[in-house]
N, C-alpha and C positions, 0 to 999 in steps of 0.2 A: 637527211639523216645523219646523225652523230659517227664520229670517226672514231676508231679504237686505235692508240698508240701504246704499245708495250713499254713500261717503266722498268718492271722487274717480273721476275716469272710469274707472280701473283697479283699483280697489281696493273692497272691499266686507267689512261687517260683520257676522256672521253670529250670530242669538239673543243676547239679554241679557234677564232678567226682573228684573236687580236694580233696587232703587230708583233707584240713582245710576246715570246715564246713562254707558256706557264708551267711549272714543275708542280711534284707534289707538294713543296713546301708553301705553295698559295693556298693550300688545303688545309693548312696546320695554323692556327691561330697564336702559337707561339713564335712561328716565324715573323708573322706582321707585328706582333708585340716587341720582338727585337728589332724590327725598323721602325720603331714608334708611329704605326700606321693602324694600331688598332684602335677602332673608333667608340667602340661599346658591344653590348648585347642584348640579345631580344629574345621574344616567344615565339614558339611555332609549333609545326608537328615534330620538329626537331631541334636541338641546340643551335643556336644562330648568334653570329658573330658579323659585325660591320667593319669594314676594311677602308679607310681613306688613304690612299697610296699615291705615289709619283705615276703609277700606272693608270690609275683610274678608281673609283669607287667599287666596291662588290660586297656582296653578301655571302657570308659561307654559312651553309646549312649541313648538319650531319644527321641523317636518317635516322630517327627513333621509332620504337614500336609504341604501340599505346594500348590500353585495354588492360586485361589480366594478365596477358602474356609478358607484358613489361614488368612484372613482379621479379620475375628470374632471368629475363631476355631483354636487355633494354635496347640492344642496336645490332644483333645479328639475324641476318635472314640466309634462307636458304639458297644456294647457287646451283641454278639449272641451267641456263645460259644466259650470255652478254645481253641479249636484247629483251629479256625479263627482268634485268636489274632495274632497281628503284631510279639510279640515278640515267640511265639509258632512255627508260621509258619518259620520264620526265622532261629530259633534254628534246628528245624526238617531237612529243607533245608541244614544248615552246616553239620549236622551230616551226611545225606547222600553223599553230595560232599566229606568229608574227607573218608567214607569208601571207595569211588570211587577213593582216592588218589590224589585229585584234590588240588591244593595250595591255601587253605583260611585258613583263622583265626582260633584257637581253640575257641569253643564255651563254656563258661562259665556257665552263667545263662542269665534268664530273668526275670523281675518282671513285674506284671500288678496289676491295683488298680481299683475297680468298685466303680462308684458312680451315682447313678439316669440312671442307664441302660448304662452308658458309662465308658470306661474305658481310663487312663492313661498307658505308659507304657514305659520300658527302658531294654537295652541289655547290657550285660556284656561278653566281649570276650578278649581273651590273644592278647597281642600287637605283631607284627612282628618285631623282633628285628634288629636293624639296616637297616632299609629299609625308602625308600623315595616315594612319588609318582610319578608318569609320569608327572605330569604337573610342579612340583618342578624340576625334572631335566631336562627338556626341557628348562624351562626358567631361570635355571641357565648355558646355553649354553652348556650341554651335549648331546645334541640329536645326534650330529655325531658318539660317543660313544656307544649308546644305543644299546642294542640286538634285534633290530627291527625284524628280522627272527624270533627268539625265540618268541617275544611277540606275532607273529601271529600264532605260531605251541600252545602256550598256550590257546589261545582264541581258536583254533579249537578243543583242547581237552575238553575244556568246551562244545563246540557246538556239539561234537560227544558224549556226555553223556546227551544231551538235555538240558543243564542247561541253561536257558534263563535270563540274566543279563537286568533289565529292564533299566538300567541307566549306562549303559557302556559308561565311558569317562574316559579322561587321569587323572582324581583325583581319581578313583578306580581301578587303576592299578597301583601295588607297586614293587619295585626293591630292593632288600636287597644287603648288602655289597657283598653277593657271585654270585652275578648276577642271582640269582633265583627270576622268576616271579610270583607275587601273586594277587588275583582278592579280593576285599573288598566290604562291604556294600550290602547286599544281601536282604535289606529291599523291599518287593513287587515283587520279583523274584521267579522262580518255575521251575520243572524242567517239560519240556515240550515236546510233540510230535507233530505231523502232517508234512506239507510240510515244505520246507526249507525257504519258506519267510521271517519267523522271524529272521533267521540266518541271511541273507544278511541285514535286516532292522539293527539288532545288530551291524555290521560291519559300516553300514552308519552312525549309530548314534554315534559311535567313530570318523569317522573321521569329521562329523560336529563339535564334541567337539574340536577336533584338530584345524580346521579353525576357529572357534570362537575364541579361546585363543589366536591364531596367529594375527587375527585382534586386539584383545584387549591389546597386549604387546610385544613391539618391539624387545623382547630378545628370544620369542618364536618362533623358526622357525621348521618346518618339511619340509624338501624338499620332490619332487616326488619320488627321489631315495629309500628315508628312507620308505616311505609309501608302494612304489612298494616291497621293501625288506619282511616288514611286509604282505603283500599279498602273496608273494611266500613263507612265513613259514604257512601261514594259508592255501593256496591251495595244500602245500607240497605234 
């Protein structure tokens, strides 16, 4: 369970088991830039920054809204309780998954700041070393060398543990240099029970993401044989 430590009347820091105490500054890309430790930016559900520091390698992600509401409210969420904030829930789920020995990033901390009944928030996790997302690997014409069967097996492991990834797509599956497969970005995800409908819907969502990118990029190709290998691994 994440632990809350008050930093100011309206800001709280959640969970950290690093030997080096972290502060609010760790969630600020400008701080890491001043330390010459800002390694780059990325895409995801929110704004993303990569940090390569003397304390370790981290990813900062600021929570952002999607859909039509983002046109007039990009990053504020209604505050009800600490346990319902986005960073608290994602940290708690990451901890559960690591206890289940699932391949997910190590959580470091979360930050949320309340103003006028709304909060803005960020998450800090450890970087997965020497890893690239499935999208990049396929677009680089590596699809025929990818472990599609093993990717299917990993997704099945998450489903067997009732882990619902609400945005399962080719950008949120990572493969490192040792061919280990990871899942990332668990904002708005949950441990979910009930019938198997959501599991099939998860698989269908992943397939749609592959088809979408294939239509957008000439070098992005996933053959029927590769997808069948994925399904064989999943249904193992």
